[in-house]
C-alpha positions in Angstrom: 32.6 -0.4 -2.5 32.3 -4.0 -3.4 29.3 -5.9 -4.9 28.5 -7.3 -1.4 27.2 -3.8 -0.4 25.5 -3.0 -3.7 21.7 -3.5 -3.8 19.5 -3.4 -6.9 15.9 -2.5 -6.0 13.3 -3.5 -8.5 10.4 -1.0 -8.0 10.2 2.7 -7.3 7.0 2.8 -5.4 6.8 3.5 -1.7 8.1 0.0 -0.8 11.1 0.2 -3.1 12.0 3.8 -2.2 11.6 3.2 1.5 14.1 0.3 1.1 16.5 2.5 -0.9 16.4 5.1 1.8 17.0 2.6 4.6 19.9 1.0 2.8 21.5 4.3 1.7 21.5 5.4 5.3 23.4 2.3 6.2 26.0 3.1 3.6 24.9 0.8 0.8 25.4 1.5 -2.9 21.9 1.4 -4.3 20.3 1.2 -7.8 16.6 1.5 -8.3 14.9 0.3 -11.5 11.2 0.9 -12.5 9.2 0.8 -15.7 7.7 4.2 -14.9 8.4 7.2 -12.7 8.8 7.2 -9.0 5.5 6.6 -7.3 3.8 5.9 -10.6 2.1 2.7 -9.7 -0.1 1.8 -6.7 1.6 4.5 -4.6 0.5 7.4 -6.9 -3.1 8.0 -6.0 -3.8 5.9 -3.0 -6.1 6.7 -0.1 -3.4 8.9 1.6 -4.4 7.8 5.1 -1.6 6.6 7.3 -3.7 4.0 9.3 -1.3 3.2 12.1 -4.1 2.2 14.5 -6.7 0.8 12.0 -5.1 -2.3 10.4 -7.7 -5.0 10.7 -7.1 -7.3 7.8 -9.6 -7.9 5.0 -9.5 -11.6 5.8 -12.0 -11.7 8.6 -14.6 -14.2 9.8 -17.4 -11.8 8.7 -16.4 -12.4 5.0 -18.2 -15.7 4.9 -21.6 -14.1 5.4 -20.8 -11.5 2.7 -19.8 -14.0 0.0 -23.0 -13.9 -2.0 -22.8 -10.1 -2.2 -19.1 -10.2 -3.1 -19.8 -12.5 -6.0 -23.1 -11.2 -7.3 -23.9 -7.6 -6.2 -22.9 -4.9 -8.6 -22.9 -2.4 -5.7 -20.6 -4.2 -3.4 -17.5 -2.2 -2.4 -15.7 -5.6 -2.4 -15.8 -7.4 -5.7 -14.6 -10.8 -6.9 -14.6 -11.7 -10.6 -13.6 -15.3 -10.9 -11.2 -15.9 -13.8 -9.4 -18.8 -15.5 -6.4 -18.1 -13.3 -4.8 -20.7 -11.1 -3.0 -17.9 -9.2 -6.4 -16.2 -8.4 -8.0 -19.4 -7.3 -5.0 -20.3 -5.1 -5.0 -16.9 -3.6 -8.8 -17.0 -3.1 -8.6 -20.3 -1.3 -5.8 -19.1 1.0 -7.8 -15.9 1.7 -10.9 -17.8 2.7 -8.8 -20.1 4.9 -7.5 -16.9 6.7 -11.1 -15.7 7.3 -11.3 -16.8 10.9 -11.1 -15.0 14.3 -7.8 -16.7 15.3 -5.9 -15.7 12.2 -7.5 -12.2 12.1 -6.5 -11.5 15.7 -2.9 -12.7 15.2 -2.6 -10.7 12.0 -4.0 -7.6 13.6 -1.4 -7.8 16.4 1.5 -8.2 13.9 0.3 -5.4 11.7 -0.1 -3.0 14.7 3.5 -3.7 15.7 4.7 -3.0 12.2 2.6 0.1 12.0 4.0 1.5 15.2 7.6 1.0 14.0 6.7 2.5 10.6 5.2 5.6 12.2 8.5 6.3 14.0 10.5 5.6 10.9 8.4 7.8 8.6 8.0 10.7 11.0 11.8 10.5 11.6 12.3 10.8 7.9 10.0 13.9 7.7 11.9 15.5 10.6 15.3 14.8 9.1 14.6 15.5 5.4 11.7 18.0 5.4 9.9 16.4 2.4 6.9 18.5 1.5 4.0 16.0 1.2 0.9 17.7 2.8 1.4 15.8 6.0 -1.3 16.3 8.6 -2.0 14.7 12.0 -5.7 15.5 12.4 -6.9 12.1 13.4 -9.5 9.8 11.8 -13.1 9.0 12.2 -14.3 5.6 10.9 -18.1 6.1 10.6 -20.7 3.3 10.9 -24.3 3.4 9.7 -25.8 0.8 11.9 -25.6 0.0 15.7 -24.6 -3.6 14.7 -21.7 -2.4 12.7 -20.6 0.0 15.4 -20.8 -2.7 18.0 -18.5 -5.0 15.9 -16.1 -2.1 15.5 -16.2 -1.5 19.3 -15.2 -5.1 19.8 -12.3 -4.7 17.5 -11.3 -1.5 19.3 -11.3 -3.4 22.6 -9.0 -6.0 21.1 -6.6 -3.3 19.7 -6.5 -1.6 23.1 -4.6 -4.7 24.4 -1.8 -3.7 22.0 -1.8 -0.1 23.1 -4.1 1.6 20.6 -5.8 4.8 21.9 -9.2 5.0 20.3 -12.7 5.9 21.5 -16.3 5.2 20.3 -18.2 8.4 19.7 -21.8 9.4 19.0 -23.1 11.0 15.8 -23.2 14.3 17.6 -19.6 14.0 18.7 -18.6 13.1 15.1 -20.0 16.5 14.0 -18.2 18.3 16.8 -14.9 16.7 15.7 -15.6 17.2 12.0 -18.4 19.7 11.1 -18.4 18.7 7.5 -20.2 15.5 8.6 -23.3 17.5 9.7 -25.1 16.8 6.4 -25.5 13.0 7.1 -25.9 12.9 10.9 -29.1 10.9 10.6 -27.3 8.2 8.8 -24.5 7.9 11.4 -24.9 5.4 14.2 -21.5 6.4 15.6 -17.8 6.2 14.9 -14.4 5.1 16.1 -12.2 8.1 16.6 -8.4 7.8 16.6 -6.9 11.2 17.4 -3.3 10.2 16.4 -3.9 9.1 12.8 -2.2 11.0 10.0 -2.4 11.6 6.2 0.0 12.6 3.5 0.5 12.5 -0.3 2.3 9.3 -1.1 3.3 10.4 -4.6 4.9 13.5 -3.2 6.8 11.4 -0.7 8.0 9.2 -3.5 9.1 12.1 -5.6 10.8 13.7 -2.7 12.6 10.5 -1.8 13.8 10.1 -5.4 15.2 13.6 -5.5 17.1 13.4 -2.2 18.4 9.9 -2.8 19.6 10.8 -6.3 21.4 13.8 -4.8 23.1 11.3 -2.4 24.3 9.0 -5.1 21.5 6.5 -5.6 21.3 5.5 -9.2 17.8 5.6 -10.8 17.0 3.7 -14.0 13.4 4.7 -14.6 11.1 4.2 -17.6 12.9 1.0 -18.2 11.4 -2.4 -18.9 12.6 -5.3 -16.8 13.5 -8.1 -19.2 14.9 -10.9 -17.1 17.4 -12.2 -14.6 20.8 -13.8 -15.0 21.5 -16.6 -12.6 24.8 -18.2 -11.5 25.5 -21.9 -11.1 25.0 -21.6 -7.3 21.5 -20.1 -7.9 22.4 -16.5 -7.0 21.2 -13.6 -9.2 24.1 -12.2 -11.1 22.3 -9.4 -12.9 19.0 -8.1 -14.2 18.5 -7.2 -17.8 16.5 -4.0 -18.6 15.6 -2.1 -21.7 15.5 1.6 -21.4 13.0 3.7 -23.3 14.1 4.4 -26.9 16.7 1.6 -26.8 16.6 -1.6 -28.9 19.1 -3.6 -26.8 19.0 -4.7 -23.2 21.4 -3.3 -20.6 22.9 -5.5 -17.9 22.7 -4.3 -14.2 24.9 -6.2 -11.8 24.7 -6.1 -8.0 25.3 -8.2 -4.9 21.7 -8.2 -3.7 18.4 -7.8 -5.4 15.2 -6.6 -3.8 11.8 -7.4 -5.4 9.5 -4.5 -4.6 7.4 -4.7 -7.7 4.0 -4.6 -6.1 1.4 -6.8 -7.6 3.9 -7.8 -10.4 6.2 -9.3 -7.8 4.5 -12.8 -8.1 5.2 -13.1 -11.8 8.8 -12.1 -11.5 9.4 -14.2 -8.4 8.2 -17.2 -10.4 11.2 -16.8 -12.7 13.4 -17.2 -9.7 11.6 -20.3 -8.5 9.4 -18.7 -5.9 5.6 -18.9 -5.6 4.3 -15.7 -3.9 0.7 -15.4 -2.7 0.5 -11.8 -3.9 -2.5 -10.8 -5.9 -3.6 -7.3 -7.2 -6.4 -5.7 -5.1 -7.7 -3.1 -7.4 -8.7 0.3 -5.9 -9.9 3.6 -7.3 -9.5 7.3 -6.2 -10.6 10.8 -7.1 -8.7 13.9 -6.2 -10.9 17.0 -5.9 -10.1 20.6 -5.4 -10.9 21.5 -1.8 -9.8 25.0 -0.6 -9.1 25.4 3.1 -12.2 27.5 3.5 -14.5 25.0 1.8 -17.1 24.2 4.5 -18.1 20.9 2.9 -14.6 19.4 2.9 -13.3 17.6 6.0 -10.1 18.3 7.7 -10.2 15.2 9.9 -9.7 12.0 7.8 -12.9 10.1 7.4 -13.6 6.5 6.5 -17.2 5.4 5.5 -17.0 1.8 6.7 -20.2 0.7 4.8 -19.0 2.0 1.5 -15.3 1.2 2.2 -14.4 4.7 1.0 -11.8 7.0 2.7 -11.5 10.8 2.6 -8.2 12.5 3.3 -7.3 16.2 3.0 -4.1 16.9 1.1 -3.4 20.6 1.3 -6.1 22.2 -0.9 -7.2 18.8 -2.3 -9.4 16.0 -1.1 -8.5 12.4 -1.9 -11.5 10.1 -2.2 -10.5 6.5 -2.5 -12.1 3.1 -2.1 -13.3 -0.3 -3.3 -11.3 -3.5 -3.5 -11.7 -5.7 -6.5 -10.1 -9.1 -7.3 -10.4 -8.8 -11.0 -6.8 -9.5 -12.2 -4.5 -7.0 -13.7 -7.3 -4.8 -15.1 -6.1 -1.1 -15.3 -9.4 0.2 -16.7 -11.4 2.8 -14.8 -15.1 2.1 -15.4 -17.3 5.2 -15.3 -19.6 3.6 -12.7 -16.7 3.4 -10.2 -16.0 7.1 -10.6 -19.7 7.9 -10.3 -19.9 5.9 -7.0 -16.9 7.7 -5.5 -18.4 11.1 -6.6 -21.7 10.1 -5.1 -20.1 9.2 -1.8 -18.9 12.8 -1.5 -22.5 14.0 -2.1 -24.0 11.6 0.4 -21.4 12.0 3.2 -20.7 15.7 2.9 -23.7 17.0 1.0 -21.5 18.3 -1.8 -21.7 17.4 -5.5 -18.4 18.2 -7.2 -20.3 19.0 -10.4 -20.1 17.6 -13.9 -17.3 20.0 -14.9 -15.2 19.7 -11.8 -11.7 18.1 -12.2 -12.0 14.7 -10.6 -8.5 13.3 -11.5 -9.6 9.6 -11.5 -7.0 6.9 -10.8 -6.7 3.2 -10.3 -4.0 1.2 -8.6 -3.3 -2.5 -8.1 -2.5 -3.0 -4.5 -0.3 -6.1 -3.8 -2.2 -8.2 -1.3 -1.4 -11.4 0.5 -4.3 -13.6 1.7 -3.7 -12.8 5.4 -2.8 -9.2 4.9 0.8 -9.6 6.2 3.5 -8.3 3.9 6.3 -10.5 2.6 9.7 -9.1 3.8 13.0 -10.8 3.5 14.0 -14.1 1.9 11.6 -16.6 0.6 12.4 -20.4 1.0 13.6 -21.8 -2.3 14.6 -18.4 -3.6 18.1 -17.1 -4.5 20.4 -16.5 -1.5 20.9 -12.9 -2.6 17.2 -12.3 -3.5 15.0 -10.3 -1.1 11.3 -9.5 -1.0 9.5 -6.3 0.0 6.0 -6.6 -1.2 2.5 -7.7 -0.3 1.5 -4.7 1.8 -2.0 -4.6 0.3 -3.9 -1.4 1.2 -1.4 -0.6 3.9 1.7 0.0 1.7 2.1 3.7 2.7 1.4 2.9 6.4 3.8 0.0 6.7 6.6 0.4 4.2 9.0 2.5 6.2 8.9 0.0 9.1 9.2 -3.1 7.0 12.0 -1.4 5.0 14.0 -1.0 8.2 13.4 -4.7 9.0 14.6 -5.7 5.5 17.7 -3.5 5.7 18.6 -5.0 9.1 18.3 -8.5 7.7 20.4 -7.6 4.7 23.1 -6.0 6.9 23.5 -9.3 8.7 24.5 -11.1 5.6 26.1 -8.5 3.3 28.6 -10.7 1.6 26.6 -12.0 -1.4 29.2 -11.2 -4.0 29.2 -13.2 -7.1 31.1 -16.5 -7.1 32.7 -17.8 -10.2 30.5 -20.0 -12.4 28.3 -20.1 -15.5 25.6 -17.5 -15.9 22.2 -18.4 -17.4 19.0 -16.5 -18.1 15.9 -16.7 -15.9 
């Protein structure tokens, strides 16, 4: 097989692995490179909900009224810490520009279409490959505390019905009928939006399962390897990437005909080396993973989202994933104790269960790659190399959207497979 059908994918998170799977099924030779293990980044401990019908972007007109809280309140689930970063300020300005009803409506429609395609692609994968990932289809309740918040959600629900979403507004009493674990906080529930078709799964297990089956089918994995740079040809194409594997003191050179940037929030920095300015910024989130036996009365089986706290709860076998918050604080990988305390407190307030000081909480943080509008970046970027492709910017919907956008990318790449190297000088980038 020639270089024109060899793709090198940078990133072994859910976006990169979904791309590898789509290309391998089309007969491509594939190499996947990552600085850590498969699913070790933002995919590893995410909220686990597959939100195919609940994709409203963060950029919404309501953000303008929340700005003082976002900037100054220590209890806000959304947090902005201004920094001396031109990238952050550019992203923030573009985000605020997208906070209007017209853009939000347009983005919602586009995301719903991507989500519908992704559902088919992911569930097809599960049927074909049998990856064990604690997949469930128990539906989701998005719970609201005030009548005003519920009314706004009902307006969004009416909008989404025009694109075929099947959802209903339910009372607090109906919430408890659907999920008895919510009985503890009924007096604090104004109502909820119920989506019976929503699903959940363990994204890390999906990543690990994909790596195993792809490796068995000939996909080459270069993991725990540091990306060092690109080599460019005179015509601007990427000739190779340089990587340094763990324990080595010299760089290795990886050639391919096509290169896919699926590096999550790191995509912007690496794209800059190729002459592209990507509006992708890390949206930091946190999660806990609690033990939750099937017979634990306090633990939900239906996925639940607490809209006010922006915290999600998803059952994964005998565990409960509790995830939330969105912070624009740069590439800060620390896990402050107060964030963990807030997630733990949310379990106590919503379900009446305190995990206890000695319970294993398994805290995690991830840097979700977000664009200002919420639309992912898939395909070529103007000004970029002819054989350079993007699959990044999915924000908090990476698990939900990646299999659909990976199919889109593979189709685009298949239309122009002949990107083999042409003679000419090679230089570093």
